[in-house]
Residue frames as a rotation matrix with the C-alpha (Angstrom) as fourth column:
SER 1
0.681 0.606 -0.410 34.11
-0.722 0.649 -0.241 -5.93
0.120 0.460 0.879 63.88
VAL 2
0.012 -0.669 0.743 35.67
-0.451 0.659 0.601 -9.29
-0.892 -0.343 -0.294 64.57
LEU 3
0.307 0.008 -0.952 36.88
-0.920 0.258 -0.295 -10.94
0.243 0.966 0.087 61.31
ILE 4
-0.148 -0.211 0.966 36.77
-0.535 0.839 0.101 -14.69
-0.832 -0.502 -0.237 61.47
PRO 5
-0.967 -0.254 -0.005 36.84
-0.128 0.470 0.873 -17.36
-0.219 0.845 -0.487 58.81
GLU 6
-0.489 0.865 0.114 33.09
0.870 0.473 0.141 -18.06
0.068 0.168 -0.983 59.23
GLY 7
-0.747 0.213 -0.630 32.34
0.121 -0.888 -0.443 -14.25
-0.654 -0.407 0.638 59.44
GLU 8
0.150 0.937 0.317 29.08
0.801 0.073 -0.595 -12.99
-0.580 0.342 -0.739 58.02
PRO 9
-0.119 -0.217 0.969 28.90
0.908 -0.419 0.017 -10.50
0.403 0.882 0.247 55.04
PRO 10
0.736 0.448 0.507 27.50
0.284 -0.885 0.370 -7.62
0.614 -0.128 -0.779 56.98
GLY 11
0.793 -0.526 -0.308 30.42
0.172 -0.292 0.941 -7.69
-0.585 -0.799 -0.141 59.56
LEU 12
-0.208 -0.862 0.462 33.07
0.867 0.056 0.494 -7.83
-0.452 0.503 0.737 56.70
LEU 13
0.149 0.314 0.937 31.23
0.771 -0.630 0.089 -5.03
0.619 0.710 -0.336 54.86
GLU 14
0.966 0.259 -0.003 31.27
0.193 -0.711 0.676 -2.95
0.173 -0.654 -0.736 58.04
ALA 15
0.448 -0.871 -0.200 34.94
0.453 0.028 0.891 -3.59
-0.770 -0.490 0.408 58.67
ALA 16
-0.311 -0.585 0.749 35.63
0.937 -0.055 0.346 -2.47
-0.162 0.809 0.565 55.20
GLN 17
-0.509 0.238 -0.827 33.50
0.085 -0.942 -0.324 0.59
-0.856 -0.235 0.460 55.60
TRP 18
-0.942 0.119 0.314 31.44
0.327 0.116 0.938 -0.34
0.075 0.986 -0.148 52.56
PRO 19
0.315 -0.344 0.885 30.22
0.927 -0.087 -0.364 1.71
0.202 0.935 0.291 50.75
ARG 20
0.986 0.169 -0.008 30.99
0.166 -0.960 0.224 4.92
0.030 -0.222 -0.975 52.71
GLY 21
0.337 -0.922 -0.189 34.84
0.527 0.018 0.850 4.42
-0.780 -0.386 0.492 53.03
LYS 22
0.889 -0.083 -0.449 37.01
-0.335 -0.787 -0.519 6.78
-0.311 0.612 -0.727 51.22
HIS 23
-0.114 -0.990 -0.079 40.08
-0.920 0.075 0.385 4.60
-0.375 0.117 -0.920 50.78
THR 24
0.051 0.047 -0.998 40.88
-0.683 0.731 -0.001 1.42
0.729 0.681 0.069 48.87
VAL 25
0.113 0.023 0.993 40.31
-0.849 0.522 0.084 -1.79
-0.517 -0.852 0.078 50.91
VAL 26
-0.311 -0.246 -0.918 41.60
-0.618 0.787 -0.001 -5.31
0.722 0.566 -0.397 50.15
LEU 27
0.384 0.495 0.779 39.78
-0.877 0.459 0.141 -8.17
-0.287 -0.738 0.611 51.56
VAL 28
-0.477 -0.463 -0.747 41.52
-0.648 0.759 -0.057 -11.47
0.593 0.457 -0.663 51.44
GLY 29
-0.111 0.541 0.833 39.61
-0.828 0.414 -0.379 -14.71
-0.550 -0.732 0.402 52.41
HIS 30
-0.968 -0.044 0.248 38.11
0.048 0.934 0.353 -18.01
-0.247 0.354 -0.902 51.42
GLN 31
-0.323 0.894 -0.311 34.97
-0.477 0.130 0.869 -19.52
0.818 0.429 0.384 50.09
PRO 32
-0.082 0.763 0.642 32.23
0.965 -0.099 0.242 -19.41
0.248 0.639 -0.728 50.87
THR 33
0.054 0.130 -0.990 32.63
0.720 -0.692 -0.051 -16.15
-0.691 -0.710 -0.131 52.80
LEU 34
-0.709 -0.358 -0.608 33.94
-0.063 -0.826 0.560 -14.02
-0.702 0.436 0.563 49.95
GLY 35
-0.907 0.398 0.138 31.42
0.242 0.225 0.944 -15.39
0.344 0.889 -0.301 47.46
ARG 36
0.012 0.872 -0.489 28.65
0.998 0.020 0.061 -14.51
0.063 -0.489 -0.870 49.96
VAL 37
-0.199 -0.175 -0.964 29.95
0.395 -0.915 0.085 -10.93
-0.897 -0.364 0.251 50.23
VAL 38
-0.965 -0.204 -0.165 30.22
-0.083 -0.359 0.930 -10.46
-0.249 0.911 0.329 46.52
ALA 39
-0.551 0.834 0.035 26.69
0.734 0.465 0.495 -12.06
0.396 0.298 -0.868 46.05
ARG 40
0.137 0.633 -0.762 25.19
0.876 -0.436 -0.205 -9.58
-0.462 -0.639 -0.615 48.60
LEU 41
-0.423 -0.325 -0.846 26.79
0.052 -0.941 0.335 -6.60
-0.905 0.097 0.415 46.75
LEU 42
-0.968 -0.065 -0.242 25.60
-0.238 -0.067 0.969 -7.60
-0.079 0.996 0.049 43.43
GLY 43
-0.218 0.971 0.093 22.08
-0.942 -0.185 -0.281 -8.48
-0.255 -0.149 0.955 44.62
MET 44
-0.178 0.062 -0.982 22.41
-0.543 0.826 0.151 -12.18
0.820 0.560 -0.114 44.08
THR 45
0.906 0.403 0.129 21.44
-0.318 0.448 0.836 -14.94
0.279 -0.798 0.534 46.40
GLU 46
0.312 -0.861 0.400 24.48
-0.854 -0.070 0.516 -16.00
-0.417 -0.503 -0.757 48.57
SER 47
0.278 -0.262 0.924 24.75
0.067 0.965 0.254 -19.31
-0.958 -0.009 0.286 46.93
GLU 48
0.925 0.264 0.273 25.04
0.293 -0.038 -0.955 -17.92
-0.242 0.964 -0.112 43.44
CYS 49
0.751 -0.660 0.031 28.64
-0.527 -0.627 -0.574 -16.54
0.398 0.414 -0.819 43.45
ALA 50
0.778 -0.627 0.027 31.74
0.538 0.689 0.486 -18.68
-0.323 -0.364 0.874 43.60
ILE 51
0.757 -0.618 -0.212 35.11
-0.650 -0.745 -0.147 -17.08
-0.067 0.249 -0.966 43.66
LYS 52
0.758 -0.537 -0.369 37.97
0.249 0.762 -0.598 -19.07
0.603 0.361 0.712 42.15
LYS 53
0.693 -0.611 -0.384 41.01
0.553 0.108 0.826 -19.58
-0.463 -0.784 0.412 44.35
GLY 54
-0.387 -0.919 -0.078 43.67
0.724 -0.356 0.591 -16.84
-0.571 0.173 0.803 43.82
ALA 55
-0.071 0.389 0.919 41.23
0.893 -0.385 0.233 -14.56
0.444 0.837 -0.320 41.95
LEU 56
-0.864 -0.220 -0.452 41.16
0.354 -0.904 -0.238 -10.78
-0.357 -0.366 0.859 42.17
TRP 57
0.130 0.906 0.403 37.76
0.955 -0.224 0.196 -8.87
0.268 0.360 -0.894 42.11
TRP 58
-0.925 -0.330 -0.187 37.72
0.369 -0.897 -0.243 -5.18
-0.087 -0.294 0.952 41.96
LEU 59
0.048 0.995 0.084 34.37
0.954 -0.071 0.290 -3.72
0.295 0.066 -0.953 42.91
ARG 60
-0.968 -0.229 0.099 33.35
0.203 -0.954 -0.222 -0.05
0.146 -0.194 0.970 43.15
PHE 61
-0.189 0.924 -0.333 30.31
0.898 0.025 -0.439 1.71
-0.398 -0.382 -0.834 44.58
ARG 62
-0.981 -0.008 0.196 28.53
0.088 -0.912 0.401 4.62
0.175 0.411 0.895 42.83
GLU 63
-0.293 0.901 -0.320 25.28
0.443 -0.169 -0.880 6.43
-0.847 -0.400 -0.349 43.12
ARG 64
-0.977 0.039 0.208 23.16
0.170 -0.439 0.882 7.23
0.126 0.898 0.423 40.11
SER 65
-0.325 0.870 0.371 19.99
-0.255 -0.458 0.851 9.19
0.911 0.182 0.371 40.38
GLY 66
-0.119 0.114 0.986 20.17
-0.957 -0.277 -0.084 8.55
0.263 -0.954 0.142 44.08
VAL 67
0.930 0.334 0.154 20.34
-0.362 0.906 0.219 4.81
-0.066 -0.260 0.963 43.87
GLY 68
0.028 -0.948 0.316 23.55
-0.789 0.173 0.589 2.97
-0.613 -0.266 -0.744 45.05
GLN 69
0.923 0.060 -0.380 25.03
-0.312 0.694 -0.649 0.51
0.225 0.717 0.659 42.59
THR 70
0.286 -0.867 0.409 27.89
-0.275 0.335 0.901 -1.85
-0.918 -0.370 -0.142 43.05
ILE 71
0.814 -0.022 -0.580 30.01
-0.581 -0.009 -0.814 -2.13
0.013 1.000 -0.020 39.83
VAL 72
0.598 -0.644 0.478 32.36
0.485 0.765 0.424 -4.94
-0.639 -0.022 0.769 38.80
VAL 73
0.471 -0.589 -0.657 35.33
-0.680 -0.717 0.156 -3.18
-0.563 0.373 -0.738 37.47
THR 74
0.046 -0.476 -0.878 37.27
-0.798 0.512 -0.319 -6.31
0.601 0.715 -0.356 36.56
VAL 75
0.767 0.017 0.641 37.76
-0.436 0.747 0.502 -9.92
-0.470 -0.665 0.580 37.67
GLN 76
0.106 -0.835 -0.540 41.23
-0.896 0.155 -0.416 -11.52
0.432 0.528 -0.732 37.13
THR 77
0.975 0.085 -0.206 41.88
-0.024 0.958 0.284 -15.24
0.221 -0.272 0.936 37.42
PRO 78
0.557 -0.826 0.087 45.28
-0.100 0.038 0.994 -16.40
-0.824 -0.563 -0.061 38.71
GLU 79
0.184 -0.440 0.879 46.23
0.849 0.521 0.083 -17.33
-0.495 0.731 0.470 35.12
LEU 80
0.537 0.142 0.832 45.82
0.667 -0.675 -0.315 -13.81
0.516 0.724 -0.457 34.04
LEU 81
0.986 -0.158 -0.043 47.72
-0.087 -0.727 0.681 -12.17
-0.139 -0.668 -0.731 36.87
């Protein structure tokens, strides 16, 4: 996958091997792309998620009763880091 500033969420998720990857992956980017990726993972419309500049989001994937779920472990704003 080619990663560009205007990249689409499916391409970024493929590059990160989400959700089948076995290693920790850090994605660094800008709005609106990162917000669109997080919104997709959380089942929101792409315009519903804004990520504050410098924030850190930790997301995890799990399966429960055969259903995949994205879990927000924590969100840290720059003031808290």
